[in-house]
C-alpha positions in Angstrom: -14.8 7.7 13.9 -13.1 10.1 11.5 -10.4 10.9 14.1 -9.7 7.2 14.6 -9.5 6.6 10.8 -7.0 9.5 10.6 -5.1 7.9 13.4 -5.1 4.6 11.4 -3.8 6.4 8.3 -1.1 8.2 10.2 0.2 5.1 11.9 1.8 4.2 8.5 3.5 7.6 8.5 5.0 7.5 12.0 8.8 7.2 12.4 10.2 3.8 12.9 11.0 4.4 16.5 7.4 5.3 17.3 6.0 2.3 15.4 8.0 -0.5 17.1 11.0 -1.0 19.3 12.0 -4.1 17.3 10.8 -6.1 14.4 9.7 -8.8 16.8 7.0 -6.6 18.3 5.2 -5.8 15.1 2.0 -7.7 14.5 1.9 -10.5 11.9 -0.3 -10.6 8.8 -0.5 -13.5 6.4 0.9 -13.4 2.9 -2.7 -13.3 1.6 -3.5 -10.2 3.8 -0.3 -8.6 2.6 -1.4 -9.2 -1.0 -4.8 -7.7 -0.3 -3.4 -4.6 1.2 -1.0 -4.2 -1.8 -3.9 -4.7 -4.3 -6.0 -2.2 -2.4 -3.3 0.5 -2.5 -2.1 -0.1 -6.1 -4.5 2.3 -7.9 -3.7 5.2 -5.6 0.0 4.3 -5.6 0.1 4.6 -9.4 -1.2 8.2 -9.3 0.8 9.3 -6.3 4.1 7.9 -7.6 3.5 9.6 -10.9 2.9 12.9 -9.2 6.0 12.5 -7.1 8.2 11.2 -9.9 7.1 13.5 -12.7 9.7 16.2 -12.1 12.6 13.7 -12.3 11.1 11.3 -14.9 9.4 13.8 -17.2 5.9 13.6 -18.7 6.9 11.1 -21.3 8.0 8.4 -18.9 6.1 5.2 -18.7 4.9 5.8 -15.1 3.8 9.3 -15.6 2.1 8.9 -18.9 0.3 5.7 -17.9 -0.6 6.3 -14.2 -4.2 7.2 -14.8 -4.8 4.2 -17.1 -3.1 1.9 -14.6 -5.1 3.2 -11.7 -8.3 2.6 -13.5 -7.1 -0.9 -14.6 -6.3 -1.9 -11.1 -9.4 -0.4 -9.4 -11.5 -3.5 -9.7 -8.8 -5.6 -7.9 -8.6 -2.9 -5.2 -12.3 -3.1 -4.7 -12.2 -6.9 -4.4 -9.3 -6.7 -2.0 -10.9 -4.2 0.3 -12.7 -6.6 2.7 -9.4 -8.3 3.5 -7.5 -5.0 3.6 -10.2 -3.7 6.0 -9.6 -6.6 8.3 -5.9 -5.8 8.3 -6.6 -2.1 9.2 -9.0 -3.2 11.9 -6.3 -5.5 13.3 -3.4 -3.0 13.1 -5.3 0.1 14.2 -7.8 -1.5 16.5 -10.7 0.2 14.7 -13.8 -1.8 14.1 -15.1 -1.2 10.6 -18.4 -2.9 10.0 -18.9 -3.7 6.3 -21.2 -1.2 4.6 -21.0 1.3 7.5 -20.2 5.0 6.9 -16.8 4.4 8.7 -16.1 1.6 6.3 -16.9 3.7 3.2 -14.8 6.6 4.5 -11.8 4.3 5.4 -12.0 2.7 1.9 -11.9 6.1 0.3 -9.1 7.7 2.4 -6.6 5.0 3.5 -5.3 4.0 0.1 -4.4 7.6 -0.9 -2.8 8.2 2.5 -0.7 5.1 2.3 0.2 5.7 -1.3 1.2 9.3 -0.5 3.5 8.1 2.3 5.2 5.5 0.0 5.6 8.0 -2.8 6.9 10.7 -0.5 9.9 8.4 0.3 10.9 8.1 -3.4 14.0 9.9 -4.7 14.9 10.3 -8.3 16.8 7.0 -8.5 13.9 5.1 -6.9 11.5 6.8 -9.4 13.7 5.6 -12.3 13.8 2.1 -11.0 10.0 2.1 -10.4 9.4 3.4 -13.9 11.5 0.6 -15.4 10.1 -2.1 -13.2 6.5 -1.0 -13.9 7.1 -1.0 -17.7 8.4 -4.6 -17.3 5.7 -5.9 -15.0 2.6 -4.0 -16.2 1.6 -6.6 -18.8 0.9 -9.0 -15.9 -2.7 -9.3 -14.8 -3.4 -7.0 -11.9 -3.7 -9.9 -9.4 -0.3 -11.2 -10.5 1.3 -7.8 -10.2 -0.2 -7.4 -6.7 1.3 -10.8 -5.8 4.8 -9.8 -7.1 4.7 -6.4 -5.3 3.4 -8.0 -2.1 6.2 -10.5 -2.2 8.7 -7.7 -2.6 7.1 -5.9 0.3 7.2 -9.1 2.4 11.0 -9.3 1.8 11.4 -5.6 2.6 9.1 -5.8 5.7 11.4 -8.3 7.3 14.1 -5.7 7.9 12.2 -2.4 7.7 10.8 -1.4 11.1 8.9 1.6 9.5 6.6 -1.0 7.9 4.0 -1.5 10.7 3.7 -5.2 10.3 5.6 -8.3 9.5 4.4 -11.0 7.1 4.4 -14.4 8.8 4.0 -17.7 7.1 2.6 -19.3 10.3 -0.7 -18.3 11.7 -0.9 -14.5 11.9 -1.2 -12.8 15.4 
């Protein structure tokens, strides 16, 4: 089970060529599922981005100085989003995760940091600066609204980015 969960986490880190030969072959998820995955990853993403961006932004930047607080603020939404995010993981990785099972608990604990680490790894100094500025502007939104905004941005990005392992489809998802 742990090996299969590690495989699921690593699928998000594979090069684009290994993930899909074209955007058309990627599985579809619904906008609601995309939003749930986004909400689930947000707390880990705050801390991982702060770690990655601290050298270029400095300790006084909004992102770095507020990451822990934001992570805690967003955790309740991540917990609520997990059942839907779990279904997406099950669909994309083909790993059955029964609610409440040990595999479910382990996946909930490790997948968000793995995904957030992959996203943060890709950030350069310019992306860190833009993220810091964007977060300062959007952070006053309730966590669910922020997740919706970020999921919408991801939806637009996923349309043309083959390294994202899924597409967001308005029609019935695959």
